[in-house]
DOBABA-909092 format. One record per atom (N, C-alpha, C): x, y, z; atom name; residue number from 1. Coordinates in pm, whole numbers, plus 32768, in hexadecimal, padded with zeros to 4 digits. Layout:
<rs>
+------+------+------+----+-----+
|   px |   py |   pz | at |   i |
+------+------+------+----+-----+
|    X |    Y |    Z | CA | NUM |
...
+------+------+------+----+-----+
</rs>
This chain:
<rs>
+------+------+------+----+-----+
|   px |   py |   pz | at |   i |
+------+------+------+----+-----+
| 826D | 7BD7 | 85DC |  N |   1 |
| 820D | 7C10 | 8580 | CA |   1 |
| 8234 | 7CA1 | 8561 |  C |   1 |
| 821D | 7CC7 | 84E5 |  N |   2 |
| 8243 | 7D4E | 84BA | CA |   2 |
| 81DE | 7DB4 | 84EB |  C |   2 |
| 8211 | 7E26 | 8513 |  N |   3 |
| 81BE | 7E92 | 8544 | CA |   3 |
| 8192 | 7EE9 | 84CE |  C |   3 |
| 8112 | 7F0B | 84C6 |  N |   4 |
| 80E1 | 7F5D | 8457 | CA |   4 |
| 80FE | 7FEF | 8474 |  C |   4 |
| 8149 | 8030 | 841A |  N |   5 |
| 8172 | 80BA | 842D | CA |   5 |
| 8126 | 8117 | 83D0 |  C |   5 |
| 810B | 80EA | 8358 |  N |   6 |
| 80CE | 813F | 82F4 | CA |   6 |
| 803A | 8157 | 8311 |  C |   6 |
| 8006 | 81C7 | 82E0 |  N |   7 |
| 7F77 | 81E6 | 82F0 | CA |   7 |
| 7F30 | 81E0 | 826A |  C |   7 |
| 7F75 | 81AD | 8203 |  N |   8 |
| 7F39 | 81A8 | 817E | CA |   8 |
| 7EC8 | 8143 | 817A |  C |   8 |
| 7E5F | 8164 | 812E |  N |   9 |
| 7DEB | 810E | 811F | CA |   9 |
| 7DD0 | 80FC | 808A |  C |   9 |
| 7D81 | 8097 | 8065 |  N |  10 |
| 7D63 | 8082 | 7FD8 | CA |  10 |
| 7D12 | 80F4 | 7F9C |  C |  10 |
| 7D31 | 8114 | 7F1E |  N |  11 |
| 7CE0 | 8174 | 7ED3 | CA |  11 |
| 7C6A | 8128 | 7E98 |  C |  11 |
| 7BF6 | 8166 | 7E94 |  N |  12 |
| 7B80 | 8125 | 7E5B | CA |  12 |
| 7B50 | 8173 | 7DE3 |  C |  12 |
| 7B11 | 812C | 7D8A |  N |  13 |
| 7ADC | 816D | 7D12 | CA |  13 |
| 7A8E | 8108 | 7CC1 |  C |  13 |
| 7A76 | 8129 | 7C43 |  N |  14 |
| 7A2C | 80D1 | 7BE9 | CA |  14 |
| 7A83 | 80A6 | 7B75 |  C |  14 |
| 7A78 | 8026 | 7B51 |  N |  15 |
| 7AAE | 7FF8 | 7AD1 | CA |  15 |
| 7A43 | 8013 | 7A69 |  C |  15 |
| 7A6B | 803E | 79F5 |  N |  16 |
| 7A0C | 805C | 798B | CA |  16 |
| 7A29 | 8004 | 7912 |  C |  16 |
| 79C4 | 7FBB | 78E3 |  N |  17 |
| 79D3 | 7F6B | 786A | CA |  17 |
| 79B7 | 7FC3 | 77F0 |  C |  17 |
| 79C6 | 7F88 | 777A |  N |  18 |
| 79A9 | 7FD4 | 7700 | CA |  18 |
| 7915 | 7FF7 | 76F9 |  C |  18 |
| 78C0 | 7FA6 | 7739 |  N |  19 |
| 7831 | 7FC2 | 773D | CA |  19 |
| 780D | 8020 | 77B0 |  C |  19 |
| 7875 | 8056 | 77F4 |  N |  20 |
| 7868 | 80B2 | 7865 | CA |  20 |
| 7823 | 8075 | 78DE |  C |  20 |
| 782E | 7FEF | 78ED |  N |  21 |
| 77FE | 7FB0 | 7967 | CA |  21 |
| 785F | 7FD3 | 79D7 |  C |  21 |
| 7829 | 7FF3 | 7A4D |  N |  22 |
| 787D | 8019 | 7ABF | CA |  22 |
| 7885 | 7FA4 | 7B20 |  C |  22 |
| 78FF | 7F80 | 7B46 |  N |  23 |
| 7917 | 7F18 | 7BA9 | CA |  23 |
| 7976 | 7F50 | 7C11 |  C |  23 |
| 7953 | 7F42 | 7C90 |  N |  24 |
| 79A9 | 7F77 | 7CFB | CA |  24 |
| 7A30 | 7F30 | 7CFC |  C |  24 |
| 7A9A | 7F7C | 7D17 |  N |  25 |
| 7B20 | 7F44 | 7D1D | CA |  25 |
| 7B70 | 7F8B | 7D89 |  C |  25 |
| 7BDD | 7F4B | 7DB2 |  N |  26 |
| 7C39 | 7F86 | 7E14 | CA |  26 |
| 7CC6 | 7F80 | 7DDC |  C |  26 |
| 7D14 | 7FE8 | 7DF6 |  N |  27 |
| 7DA4 | 7FE6 | 7DDA | CA |  27 |
| 7DE9 | 7FE2 | 7E62 |  C |  27 |
| 7E28 | 7F72 | 7E81 |  N |  28 |
| 7E68 | 7F62 | 7F03 | CA |  28 |
| 7EF3 | 7F9F | 7F02 |  C |  28 |
| 7F1D | 7FDA | 7F73 |  N |  29 |
| 7FA5 | 8010 | 7F7B | CA |  29 |
| 800C | 7F9F | 7F7B |  C |  29 |
| 8085 | 7FBE | 7F4E |  N |  30 |
| 80F1 | 7F5D | 7F44 | CA |  30 |
| 8134 | 7F4F | 7FCD |  C |  30 |
| 80FC | 7EFB | 8024 |  N |  31 |
| 812E | 7EEA | 80AD | CA |  31 |
| 819B | 7E80 | 80AF |  C |  31 |
| 820D | 7EA0 | 80EA |  N |  32 |
| 8280 | 7E46 | 80F3 | CA |  32 |
| 82A8 | 7E36 | 8185 |  C |  32 |
| 82E0 | 7DC2 | 81A7 |  N |  33 |
| 831B | 7DAE | 822C | CA |  33 |
| 83AE | 7DD2 | 8222 |  C |  33 |
| 83DB | 7E25 | 827F |  N |  34 |
| 8466 | 7E53 | 827C | CA |  34 |
| 8499 | 7E5D | 830A |  C |  34 |
| 8518 | 7E40 | 831E |  N |  35 |
| 8556 | 7E4B | 83A2 | CA |  35 |
| 859F | 7ED0 | 83AB |  C |  35 |
| 8577 | 7F21 | 840E |  N |  36 |
| 85B6 | 7FA3 | 8425 | CA |  36 |
| 85E3 | 7FA6 | 84B6 |  C |  36 |
| 8665 | 7FB6 | 84C9 |  N |  37 |
| 86A1 | 7FB9 | 854F | CA |  37 |
| 867D | 7F3D | 85A0 |  C |  37 |
| 867A | 7EC8 | 855F |  N |  38 |
| 865D | 7E4B | 85A5 | CA |  38 |
| 85CA | 7E33 | 85C0 |  C |  38 |
| 8571 | 7E87 | 858D |  N |  39 |
| 84E1 | 7E78 | 85A3 | CA |  39 |
| 84A0 | 7E5F | 851C |  C |  39 |
| 844E | 7DF4 | 8512 |  N |  40 |
| 8407 | 7DD8 | 8496 | CA |  40 |
| 838B | 7E31 | 848F |  C |  40 |
| 837E | 7E79 | 8420 |  N |  41 |
| 830B | 7ED2 | 840F | CA |  41 |
| 82CE | 7EBB | 8385 |  C |  41 |
| 824E | 7EDD | 8378 |  N |  42 |
| 8209 | 7EDA | 82F7 | CA |  42 |
| 81FC | 7F6A | 82C7 |  C |  42 |
| 823F | 7F8A | 825A |  N |  43 |
| 8236 | 800F | 8221 | CA |  43 |
| 8225 | 8003 | 818A |  C |  43 |
| 81F9 | 806D | 814D |  N |  44 |
| 81E8 | 806B | 80BC | CA |  44 |
| 8271 | 8074 | 8079 |  C |  44 |
| 8277 | 804A | 7FFB |  N |  45 |
| 82F5 | 804B | 7FB2 | CA |  45 |
| 832A | 80D9 | 7FA3 |  C |  45 |
| 82D1 | 8139 | 7F8E |  N |  46 |
| 82FD | 81C4 | 7F80 | CA |  46 |
| 8339 | 81F7 | 8003 |  C |  46 |
| 82F9 | 81D5 | 8073 |  N |  47 |
| 832F | 81FF | 80F6 | CA |  47 |
| 83B7 | 81BE | 8110 |  C |  47 |
| 83C8 | 8140 | 80E5 |  N |  48 |
| 8447 | 80FB | 80F7 | CA |  48 |
| 84B6 | 8142 | 80AA |  C |  48 |
| 8498 | 816F | 8030 |  N |  49 |
| 84FB | 81B8 | 7FE1 | CA |  49 |
| 8520 | 823B | 8026 |  C |  49 |
| 84BD | 827F | 805E |  N |  50 |
| 84D6 | 82FE | 80A3 | CA |  50 |
| 852C | 82E6 | 811F |  C |  50 |
| 8513 | 827A | 8168 |  N |  51 |
| 8561 | 825C | 81E0 | CA |  51 |
| 85F4 | 8242 | 81BD |  C |  51 |
| 860E | 8204 | 814A |  N |  52 |
| 8698 | 81E8 | 8123 | CA |  52 |
| 86E6 | 8267 | 8108 |  C |  52 |
| 86A1 | 82CD | 80D5 |  N |  53 |
| 86E3 | 834C | 80BA | CA |  53 |
| 8707 | 8390 | 813C |  C |  53 |
+------+------+------+----+-----+
</rs>
């Protein structure tokens, strides 16, 4: 099983229709499974790009 490394959480807010109705929504982070040094970890796509550099 992959170990969770990232501390990112979903952003919350409201979706707004043309009639300005508010509906709760979440934007989830882009979590990917990646193997680093033989260990499977769950990190965000942005963190994975930073690790490659």
